[in-house]
Backbone as JSON Lines, residues from 0, in Angstrom:
{"i":0,"aa":"X","n":[-59.76,-270.94,-84.21],"ca":[-60.57,-271.56,-85.24],"c":[-59.67,-272.05,-86.36]}
{"i":1,"aa":"X","n":[-60.1,-273.08,-87.06],"ca":[-59.3,-273.62,-88.16],"c":[-57.92,-274.03,-87.7]}
{"i":2,"aa":"X","n":[-56.89,-273.57,-88.4],"ca":[-55.52,-273.91,-88.06],"c":[-54.9,-272.95,-87.05]}
{"i":3,"aa":"X","n":[-55.65,-272.0,-86.58],"ca":[-55.09,-271.05,-85.62],"c":[-54.85,-271.73,-84.29]}
{"i":4,"aa":"X","n":[-53.64,-271.52,-83.74],"ca":[-53.34,-272.03,-82.4],"c":[-53.57,-270.93,-81.39]}
{"i":5,"aa":"X","n":[-53.46,-271.27,-80.13],"ca":[-53.58,-270.27,-79.08],"c":[-52.31,-269.42,-79.05]}
{"i":6,"aa":"X","n":[-52.43,-268.12,-78.76],"ca":[-51.23,-267.33,-78.52],"c":[-50.51,-267.95,-77.32]}
{"i":7,"aa":"X","n":[-49.21,-267.87,-77.3],"ca":[-48.44,-268.51,-76.25],"c":[-47.43,-267.53,-75.69]}
{"i":8,"aa":"X","n":[-47.24,-267.54,-74.36],"ca":[-46.22,-266.73,-73.73],"c":[-45.62,-267.47,-72.55]}
{"i":9,"aa":"X","n":[-44.3,-267.5,-72.5],"ca":[-43.58,-268.09,-71.37],"c":[-42.48,-267.13,-70.98]}
{"i":10,"aa":"X","n":[-42.59,-266.57,-69.77],"ca":[-41.52,-265.76,-69.21],"c":[-40.77,-266.65,-68.22]}
{"i":11,"aa":"X","n":[-39.5,-266.89,-68.49],"ca":[-38.73,-267.85,-67.7],"c":[-38.56,-267.37,-66.27]}
{"i":12,"aa":"X","n":[-38.59,-268.31,-65.35],"ca":[-38.43,-268.02,-63.94],"c":[-37.24,-268.8,-63.4]}
{"i":13,"aa":"X","n":[-36.75,-268.4,-62.26],"ca":[-35.6,-269.05,-61.64],"c":[-35.92,-270.51,-61.3]}
{"i":14,"aa":"X","n":[-34.97,-271.39,-61.54],"ca":[-35.09,-272.79,-61.14],"c":[-35.77,-273.7,-62.13]}
{"i":15,"aa":"X","n":[-36.29,-273.17,-63.24],"ca":[-36.99,-274.03,-64.2],"c":[-36.01,-274.86,-65.03]}
{"i":16,"aa":"X","n":[-34.94,-274.24,-65.51],"ca":[-33.95,-274.94,-66.33],"c":[-32.85,-275.51,-65.44]}
{"i":17,"aa":"X","n":[-32.44,-276.74,-65.73],"ca":[-31.4,-277.43,-64.96],"c":[-30.16,-277.62,-65.82]}
{"i":18,"aa":"X","n":[-29.01,-277.66,-65.18],"ca":[-27.74,-277.78,-65.87],"c":[-27.63,-279.05,-66.71]}
{"i":19,"aa":"X","n":[-28.23,-280.13,-66.24],"ca":[-28.13,-281.42,-66.94],"c":[-29.03,-281.5,-68.18]}
{"i":20,"aa":"X","n":[-29.87,-280.49,-68.39],"ca":[-30.82,-280.55,-69.49],"c":[-32.03,-281.38,-69.1]}
{"i":21,"aa":"X","n":[-32.98,-281.54,-70.01],"ca":[-34.17,-282.33,-69.71],"c":[-35.41,-281.68,-70.28]}
{"i":22,"aa":"X","n":[-36.52,-281.78,-69.53],"ca":[-37.79,-281.23,-69.98],"c":[-38.33,-280.25,-68.95]}
{"i":23,"aa":"X","n":[-38.7,-279.07,-69.41],"ca":[-39.41,-278.1,-68.57],"c":[-40.89,-278.31,-68.87]}
{"i":24,"aa":"X","n":[-41.62,-278.84,-67.88],"ca":[-43.0,-279.26,-68.1],"c":[-44.01,-278.16,-67.77]}
{"i":25,"aa":"X","n":[-45.08,-278.12,-68.56],"ca":[-46.22,-277.23,-68.33],"c":[-45.81,-275.77,-68.17]}
{"i":26,"aa":"X","n":[-44.97,-275.29,-69.08],"ca":[-44.46,-273.92,-68.99],"c":[-45.23,-272.98,-69.88]}
{"i":27,"aa":"X","n":[-45.57,-271.83,-69.36],"ca":[-46.23,-270.8,-70.14],"c":[-47.73,-270.97,-70.21]}
{"i":28,"aa":"X","n":[-48.37,-270.08,-70.98],"ca":[-49.8,-270.1,-71.18],"c":[-50.1,-270.04,-72.66]}
{"i":29,"aa":"X","n":[-50.76,-271.05,-73.23],"ca":[-51.18,-272.3,-72.6],"c":[-49.96,-273.16,-72.26]}
{"i":30,"aa":"X","n":[-50.1,-274.08,-71.31],"ca":[-48.98,-274.89,-70.83],"c":[-48.42,-275.77,-71.93]}
{"i":31,"aa":"X","n":[-47.09,-275.76,-72.06],"ca":[-46.41,-276.62,-73.03],"c":[-45.15,-277.18,-72.39]}
{"i":32,"aa":"X","n":[-44.69,-278.31,-72.93],"ca":[-43.44,-278.91,-72.49],"c":[-42.33,-278.53,-73.45]}
{"i":33,"aa":"X","n":[-41.18,-278.17,-72.91],"ca":[-40.0,-277.8,-73.7],"c":[-38.83,-278.71,-73.3]}
{"i":34,"aa":"X","n":[-38.17,-279.33,-74.25],"ca":[-36.97,-280.1,-73.96],"c":[-35.76,-279.23,-74.29]}
{"i":35,"aa":"X","n":[-34.7,-279.4,-73.5],"ca":[-33.54,-278.54,-73.7],"c":[-32.26,-279.31,-73.41]}
{"i":36,"aa":"X","n":[-31.18,-278.83,-74.0],"ca":[-29.9,-279.52,-73.87],"c":[-29.19,-279.1,-72.58]}
{"i":37,"aa":"X","n":[-28.17,-279.87,-72.23],"ca":[-27.37,-279.57,-71.05],"c":[-26.46,-278.38,-71.32]}
{"i":38,"aa":"X","n":[-26.03,-277.72,-70.27],"ca":[-25.08,-276.61,-70.38],"c":[-24.14,-276.67,-69.19]}
{"i":39,"aa":"X","n":[-22.92,-276.17,-69.39],"ca":[-21.93,-276.17,-68.31],"c":[-22.36,-275.36,-67.11]}
{"i":40,"aa":"X","n":[-23.25,-274.4,-67.34],"ca":[-23.78,-273.6,-66.24],"c":[-25.17,-273.13,-66.62]}
{"i":41,"aa":"X","n":[-26.12,-273.27,-65.69],"ca":[-27.47,-272.7,-65.83],"c":[-27.75,-271.94,-64.54]}
{"i":42,"aa":"X","n":[-28.12,-270.69,-64.65],"ca":[-28.43,-269.89,-63.48],"c":[-29.58,-268.94,-63.77]}
{"i":43,"aa":"X","n":[-29.67,-267.89,-62.98],"ca":[-30.72,-266.91,-63.19],"c":[-30.19,-265.54,-62.8]}
{"i":44,"aa":"X","n":[-30.43,-264.55,-63.63],"ca":[-29.91,-263.21,-63.41],"c":[-31.06,-262.22,-63.36]}
{"i":45,"aa":"X","n":[-31.23,-261.58,-62.21],"ca":[-32.24,-260.54,-62.08],"c":[-31.52,-259.24,-61.75]}
{"i":46,"aa":"X","n":[-30.98,-258.61,-62.77],"ca":[-30.33,-257.31,-62.55],"c":[-31.18,-256.22,-63.17]}
{"i":47,"aa":"X","n":[-30.61,-255.06,-63.35],"ca":[-31.39,-253.91,-63.85],"c":[-32.01,-254.18,-65.21]}
{"i":48,"aa":"X","n":[-31.39,-255.04,-66.04],"ca":[-31.96,-255.31,-67.36],"c":[-32.88,-256.53,-67.33]}
{"i":49,"aa":"X","n":[-33.05,-257.14,-66.14],"ca":[-33.96,-258.28,-65.99],"c":[-33.69,-259.34,-67.04]}
{"i":50,"aa":"X","n":[-32.51,-259.89,-67.04],"ca":[-32.05,-260.8,-68.08],"c":[-32.73,-262.16,-68.09]}
{"i":51,"aa":"X","n":[-33.05,-262.74,-66.96],"ca":[-33.73,-264.04,-66.95],"c":[-32.79,-265.21,-66.79]}
{"i":52,"aa":"X","n":[-33.13,-266.35,-67.41],"ca":[-32.34,-267.58,-67.28],"c":[-30.98,-267.39,-67.93]}
{"i":53,"aa":"X","n":[-29.93,-267.76,-67.22],"ca":[-28.56,-267.64,-67.74],"c":[-28.09,-269.0,-68.22]}
{"i":54,"aa":"X","n":[-27.59,-269.05,-69.44],"ca":[-27.06,-270.28,-70.02],"c":[-25.59,-270.05,-70.3]}
{"i":55,"aa":"X","n":[-24.74,-270.81,-69.65],"ca":[-23.3,-270.65,-69.8],"c":[-22.79,-269.48,-68.98]}
{"i":56,"aa":"X","n":[-21.47,-269.36,-68.93],"ca":[-20.8,-268.29,-68.19],"c":[-19.43,-268.08,-68.81]}
{"i":57,"aa":"X","n":[-18.68,-267.1,-68.29],"ca":[-17.34,-266.87,-68.84],"c":[-16.44,-268.07,-68.56]}
{"i":58,"aa":"X","n":[-16.68,-268.8,-67.46],"ca":[-15.88,-269.98,-67.13],"c":[-16.36,-271.23,-67.86]}
{"i":59,"aa":"X","n":[-17.64,-271.26,-68.23],"ca":[-18.21,-272.42,-68.92],"c":[-19.17,-271.96,-70.02]}
{"i":60,"aa":"X","n":[-18.65,-271.28,-71.05],"ca":[-19.54,-270.82,-72.12],"c":[-20.11,-271.99,-72.9]}
{"i":61,"aa":"X","n":[-21.31,-271.81,-73.45],"ca":[-21.95,-272.87,-74.24],"c":[-21.46,-272.77,-75.68]}
{"i":62,"aa":"X","n":[-20.17,-273.07,-75.88],"ca":[-19.54,-272.9,-77.19],"c":[-20.16,-273.79,-78.25]}
{"i":63,"aa":"X","n":[-20.56,-275.0,-77.88],"ca":[-21.17,-275.92,-78.84],"c":[-22.65,-275.6,-79.06]}
{"i":64,"aa":"X","n":[-23.15,-274.63,-78.34],"ca":[-24.54,-274.22,-78.5],"c":[-25.46,-274.85,-77.49]}
{"i":65,"aa":"X","n":[-26.63,-274.27,-77.37],"ca":[-27.67,-274.73,-76.45],"c":[-28.98,-274.54,-77.14]}
{"i":66,"aa":"X","n":[-29.9,-275.47,-76.96],"ca":[-31.19,-275.33,-77.63],"c":[-32.33,-275.77,-76.73]}
{"i":67,"aa":"X","n":[-33.49,-275.22,-77.04],"ca":[-34.73,-275.57,-76.35],"c":[-35.8,-275.73,-77.42]}
{"i":68,"aa":"X","n":[-36.63,-276.77,-77.29],"ca":[-37.58,-277.08,-78.37],"c":[-38.9,-277.61,-77.82]}
{"i":69,"aa":"X","n":[-39.96,-277.43,-78.61],"ca":[-41.27,-277.97,-78.26],"c":[-42.0,-278.44,-79.51]}
{"i":70,"aa":"X","n":[-42.76,-279.49,-79.35],"ca":[-43.67,-279.96,-80.4],"c":[-45.11,-279.76,-79.97]}
{"i":71,"aa":"X","n":[-45.32,-279.15,-78.8],"ca":[-46.65,-279.01,-78.23],"c":[-47.51,-277.94,-78.9]}
{"i":72,"aa":"X","n":[-46.89,-276.98,-79.57],"ca":[-47.67,-275.94,-80.24],"c":[-48.09,-276.47,-81.6]}
{"i":73,"aa":"X","n":[-49.38,-276.68,-81.81],"ca":[-49.84,-277.38,-83.01],"c":[-50.48,-276.49,-84.07]}
{"i":74,"aa":"X","n":[-50.72,-275.23,-83.76],"ca":[-51.32,-274.34,-84.75],"c":[-50.3,-273.78,-85.71]}
{"i":75,"aa":"X","n":[-50.77,-273.07,-86.72],"ca":[-49.87,-272.4,-87.65],"c":[-49.31,-271.14,-86.99]}
{"i":76,"aa":"X","n":[-48.05,-270.87,-87.26],"ca":[-47.32,-269.79,-86.6],"c":[-47.04,-268.66,-87.58]}
{"i":77,"aa":"X","n":[-47.31,-267.43,-87.15],"ca":[-46.98,-266.28,-87.99],"c":[-45.76,-265.53,-87.48]}
{"i":78,"aa":"X","n":[-45.48,-265.67,-86.17],"ca":[-44.36,-264.92,-85.59],"c":[-43.95,-265.56,-84.27]}
{"i":79,"aa":"X","n":[-42.63,-265.56,-84.02],"ca":[-42.07,-265.98,-82.73],"c":[-41.19,-264.84,-82.23]}
{"i":80,"aa":"X","n":[-41.41,-264.43,-80.99],"ca":[-40.62,-263.35,-80.4],"c":[-39.86,-263.92,-79.2]}
{"i":81,"aa":"X","n":[-38.54,-263.79,-79.25],"ca":[-37.67,-264.31,-78.19],"c":[-36.96,-263.13,-77.55]}
{"i":82,"aa":"X","n":[-37.11,-262.98,-76.23],"ca":[-36.38,-261.93,-75.52],"c":[-35.12,-262.55,-74.97]}
{"i":83,"aa":"X","n":[-33.97,-262.07,-75.41],"ca":[-32.7,-262.66,-75.03],"c":[-31.61,-261.61,-75.06]}
{"i":84,"aa":"X","n":[-30.43,-261.96,-74.54],"ca":[-29.26,-261.1,-74.63],"c":[-28.03,-261.94,-74.3]}
{"i":85,"aa":"X","n":[-26.88,-261.3,-74.32],"ca":[-25.63,-262.01,-74.03],"c":[-24.69,-261.11,-73.25]}
{"i":86,"aa":"X","n":[-23.76,-261.72,-72.55],"ca":[-22.72,-260.97,-71.87],"c":[-21.48,-260.84,-72.73]}
{"i":87,"aa":"X","n":[-21.47,-261.51,-73.87],"ca":[-20.33,-261.47,-74.77],"c":[-20.78,-261.44,-76.21]}
{"i":88,"aa":"X","n":[-20.41,-262.45,-76.98],"ca":[-20.83,-262.55,-78.38],"c":[-21.63,-263.84,-78.54]}
{"i":89,"aa":"X","n":[-22.82,-263.74,-79.14],"ca":[-23.68,-264.92,-79.29],"c":[-24.67,-264.71,-80.42]}
{"i":90,"aa":"X","n":[-25.2,-265.83,-80.92],"ca":[-26.24,-265.79,-81.95],"c":[-27.47,-266.54,-81.47]}
{"i":91,"aa":"X","n":[-28.61,-266.17,-82.04],"ca":[-29.9,-266.76,-81.72],"c":[-30.53,-267.23,-83.03]}
{"i":92,"aa":"X","n":[-30.97,-268.48,-83.07],"ca":[-31.55,-269.07,-84.28],"c":[-32.9,-269.67,-83.93]}
{"i":93,"aa":"X","n":[-33.91,-269.41,-84.76],"ca":[-35.22,-270.04,-84.58],"c":[-35.53,-270.88,-85.81]}
{"i":94,"aa":"X","n":[-35.96,-272.12,-85.54],"ca":[-36.3,-273.08,-86.58],"c":[-37.72,-273.58,-86.34]}
{"i":95,"aa":"X","n":[-38.52,-273.67,-87.4],"ca":[-39.83,-274.3,-87.32],"c":[-39.78,-275.49,-88.26]}
{"i":96,"aa":"X","n":[-40.03,-276.69,-87.7],"ca":[-39.86,-277.91,-88.48],"c":[-38.4,-278.03,-88.88]}
{"i":97,"aa":"X","n":[-38.12,-278.18,-90.16],"ca":[-36.75,-278.25,-90.66],"c":[-36.3,-276.94,-91.28]}
{"i":98,"aa":"X","n":[-37.08,-275.87,-91.12],"ca":[-36.79,-274.61,-91.78],"c":[-36.25,-273.59,-90.78]}
{"i":99,"aa":"X","n":[-35.02,-273.12,-91.03],"ca":[-34.49,-272.04,-90.2],"c":[-35.16,-270.74,-90.62]}
{"i":100,"aa":"X","n":[-35.78,-270.06,-89.67],"ca":[-36.5,-268.82,-89.97],"c":[-35.52,-267.65,-90.09]}
{"i":101,"aa":"X","n":[-34.59,-267.56,-89.17],"ca":[-33.62,-266.46,-89.21],"c":[-32.55,-266.71,-88.15]}
{"i":102,"aa":"X","n":[-31.5,-265.91,-88.22],"ca":[-30.42,-265.92,-87.23],"c":[-30.13,-264.48,-86.86]}
{"i":103,"aa":"X","n":[-30.05,-264.22,-85.55],"ca":[-29.81,-262.85,-85.06],"c":[-28.57,-262.84,-84.18]}
{"i":104,"aa":"X","n":[-27.86,-261.72,-84.2],"ca":[-26.72,-261.51,-83.31],"c":[-27.25,-260.86,-82.04]}
{"i":105,"aa":"X","n":[-26.98,-261.47,-80.89],"ca":[-27.48,-260.95,-79.62],"c":[-26.7,-259.73,-79.16]}
{"i":106,"aa":"X","n":[-27.39,-258.84,-78.46],"ca":[-26.76,-257.68,-77.86],"c":[-26.65,-257.9,-76.35]}
{"i":107,"aa":"X","n":[-26.06,-256.92,-75.66],"ca":[-25.88,-257.06,-74.21],"c":[-27.11,-256.62,-73.41]}
{"i":108,"aa":"X","n":[-28.09,-256.03,-74.06],"ca":[-29.32,-255.62,-73.38],"c":[-30.46,-256.54,-73.78]}
{"i":109,"aa":"X","n":[-31.33,-256.88,-72.85],"ca":[-32.49,-257.71,-73.17],"c":[-33.3,-257.06,-74.27]}
{"i":110,"aa":"X","n":[-33.52,-257.81,-75.34],"ca":[-34.18,-257.29,-76.53],"c":[-35.17,-258.31,-77.06]}
{"i":111,"aa":"X","n":[-36.3,-257.85,-77.59],"ca":[-37.24,-258.74,-78.28],"c":[-36.73,-258.95,-79.7]}
{"i":112,"aa":"X","n":[-36.38,-260.2,-80.03],"ca":[-35.97,-260.56,-81.38],"c":[-37.17,-261.21,-82.06]}
{"i":113,"aa":"X","n":[-37.57,-260.66,-83.2],"ca":[-38.76,-261.12,-83.91],"c":[-38.36,-262.02,-85.07]}
{"i":114,"aa":"X","n":[-38.97,-263.2,-85.12],"ca":[-38.73,-264.17,-86.19],"c":[-40.06,-264.41,-86.9]}
{"i":115,"aa":"X","n":[-40.12,-264.08,-88.19],"ca":[-41.35,-264.22,-88.96],"c":[-41.09,-265.06,-90.2]}
{"i":116,"aa":"X","n":[-41.74,-266.22,-90.31],"ca":[-41.58,-267.0,-91.54],"c":[-42.23,-266.26,-92.71]}
{"i":117,"aa":"X","n":[-41.78,-266.58,-93.93],"ca":[-42.32,-265.93,-95.13],"c":[-43.83,-266.16,-95.25]}
{"i":118,"aa":"X","n":[-44.28,-267.33,-94.84],"ca":[-45.72,-267.62,-94.77],"c":[-45.95,-268.43,-93.51]}
{"i":119,"aa":"X","n":[-47.18,-268.41,-92.98],"ca":[-47.44,-269.12,-91.74],"c":[-47.12,-270.61,-91.91]}
{"i":120,"aa":"X","n":[-46.6,-271.21,-90.86],"ca":[-46.21,-272.62,-90.91],"c":[-46.36,-273.25,-89.54]}
{"i":121,"aa":"X","n":[-46.28,-274.56,-89.5],"ca":[-46.37,-275.28,-88.23],"c":[-45.27,-276.33,-88.18]}
{"i":122,"aa":"X","n":[-45.02,-276.83,-87.0],"ca":[-44.01,-277.85,-86.8],"c":[-43.27,-277.63,-85.49]}
{"i":123,"aa":"X","n":[-42.31,-278.49,-85.22],"ca":[-41.5,-278.39,-84.01],"c":[-40.77,-277.05,-84.0]}
{"i":124,"aa":"X","n":[-40.81,-276.37,-82.86],"ca":[-40.14,-275.09,-82.71],"c":[-38.84,-275.32,-81.95]}
{"i":125,"aa":"X","n":[-37.73,-274.86,-82.52],"ca":[-36.43,-274.97,-81.86],"c":[-35.79,-273.6,-81.78]}
{"i":126,"aa":"X","n":[-35.37,-273.24,-80.58],"ca":[-34.67,-271.99,-80.35],"c":[-33.25,-272.36,-79.93]}
{"i":127,"aa":"X","n":[-32.27,-271.94,-80.73],"ca":[-30.88,-272.29,-80.47],"c":[-30.07,-271.04,-80.18]}
{"i":128,"aa":"X","n":[-29.13,-271.19,-79.24],"ca":[-28.24,-270.09,-78.9],"c":[-26.82,-270.61,-78.95]}
{"i":129,"aa":"X","n":[-25.89,-269.8,-79.46],"ca":[-24.5,-270.2,-79.51],"c":[-23.63,-269.0,-79.15]}
{"i":130,"aa":"X","n":[-22.77,-269.19,-78.15],"ca":[-21.9,-268.12,-77.69],"c":[-20.46,-268.41,-78.04]}
{"i":131,"aa":"X","n":[-19.7,-267.34,-78.28],"ca":[-18.26,-267.51,-78.45],"c":[-17.54,-267.25,-77.13]}
{"i":132,"aa":"X","n":[-18.21,-266.6,-76.2],"ca":[-17.65,-266.35,-74.88],"c":[-18.77,-265.9,-73.95]}
{"i":133,"aa":"X","n":[-18.53,-266.06,-72.67],"ca":[-19.44,-265.57,-71.64],"c":[-20.83,-266.2,-71.68]}
{"i":134,"aa":"X","n":[-21.79,-265.49,-71.09],"ca":[-23.13,-266.06,-70.87],"c":[-24.14,-265.57,-71.89]}
{"i":135,"aa":"X","n":[-25.22,-266.37,-72.02],"ca":[-26.39,-265.97,-72.8],"c":[-27.57,-265.97,-71.84]}
{"i":136,"aa":"X","n":[-28.57,-265.14,-72.13],"ca":[-29.73,-265.02,-71.26],"c":[-31.0,-265.15,-72.08]}
{"i":137,"aa":"X","n":[-31.95,-265.92,-71.54],"ca":[-33.24,-266.13,-72.19],"c":[-34.32,-265.7,-71.22]}
{"i":138,"aa":"X","n":[-35.08,-264.67,-71.58],"ca":[-36.09,-264.11,-70.67],"c":[-37.49,-264.59,-70.99]}
{"i":139,"aa":"X","n":[-37.87,-264.6,-72.3],"ca":[-39.23,-265.01,-72.62],"c":[-39.32,-265.52,-74.05]}
{"i":140,"aa":"X","n":[-40.37,-266.32,-74.29],"ca":[-40.69,-266.85,-75.62],"c":[-42.17,-266.58,-75.86]}
{"i":141,"aa":"X","n":[-42.48,-265.97,-76.99],"ca":[-43.88,-265.73,-77.36],"c":[-44.11,-266.27,-78.76]}
{"i":142,"aa":"X","n":[-45.24,-266.94,-78.95],"ca":[-45.6,-267.49,-80.25],"c":[-46.95,-266.91,-80.64]}
{"i":143,"aa":"X","n":[-46.99,-266.29,-81.82],"ca":[-48.23,-265.7,-82.31],"c":[-48.81,-266.59,-83.38]}
{"i":144,"aa":"X","n":[-50.09,-266.94,-83.26],"ca":[-50.72,-267.82,-84.26],"c":[-50.99,-267.07,-85.56]}
{"i":145,"aa":"X","n":[-51.1,-267.83,-86.63],"ca":[-51.53,-267.25,-87.91],"c":[-52.98,-266.84,-87.76]}
{"i":146,"aa":"X","n":[-53.36,-265.75,-88.38],"ca":[-54.73,-265.27,-88.27],"c":[-55.55,-265.66,-89.48]}
């Protein structure tokens, strides 16, 4: 109702992201399109920590960064939760519109990183990852609407 959007959840699956970058269409519930940049390596890791989509590797780390973004979520946002991790050293940044919400240092275990704007807001959502070495992993993205 009003400016509230639908809650959104996308758990990444193998084969959705391609090395050349592009658009991942109709992903998650409700379905949204996400555009993402190219990376030297894109794979999928299903080990004991259930890491998910792998971006970069020790031979081809995404040193210049990698990002995924959507403009399809149109409601006001109160919280974004990104489950991610790294095999080395990396940071995770979430931006809504032109406003950076926060920056987190990734750990080696899959973790839910919570990004909460000071007040609910709307706009293009961009999730950026930058590694200094090795791989980064993206397991899921959840967007909670403002209530």
